[in-house]
N, C-alpha and C positions, 0 to 999 in steps of 0.2 A: 536451435531455438536461442533467442537472446536471453540474457540473464534476467531482464525485467519481465519478459513473458513467462519465463520459468518461475520466477517469484510470484507473479500474479496467479499462475496455475496452482502452485502449492497453497497459497493463502486462500484462494477460492475453494479448493478441495477441502481444506480444514474447516472453513466456515460452513460449507454445505453438509459436512459430516456432523457438526455440532448444532446447527440451527435448521430446524425443519420448517418452521413457520416462514412463509414467503415474505411477509411484511417485516418481520424481525431481521431476516437476511438482507433485505433491501436497506434497512436502517443501519445494519452493521457495515455494509459496503460504503454507504454515505459517510458514516462516522470515520472509517479508515481513510477515505479520500480527504476529508476535512483535516484529519491529523497530519497526513502527508503534505497537504498544502500549507498548513501552518508551519511545519518543520522547514519547508522550502523557503518560506518568507523569512523566517528567523535566520536561516543560513545565509540568504542573500544580504540581509541587513548587517550581518557580521562579516561579510566579505568572504565567506567560505564557499567551497564548492558544494553543490547540493545534489549531484547525481549519484548513481550507484558507484562505488569504488571500482577501479579497474582491477580485474583479476589477472594476475601474472602467471 
């Protein structure tokens, strides 16, 4: 499993553990997507790499 898929699974599992209301869960996913998108835009503007760091 790729690191990104593994991270998505962990975050998804934690969210589903703590949020039982489907509407709130959907909002949490949308919020996290927006935060990650904003972080990507900021990194691009700074000329930084914006992917997951390579694990050695």
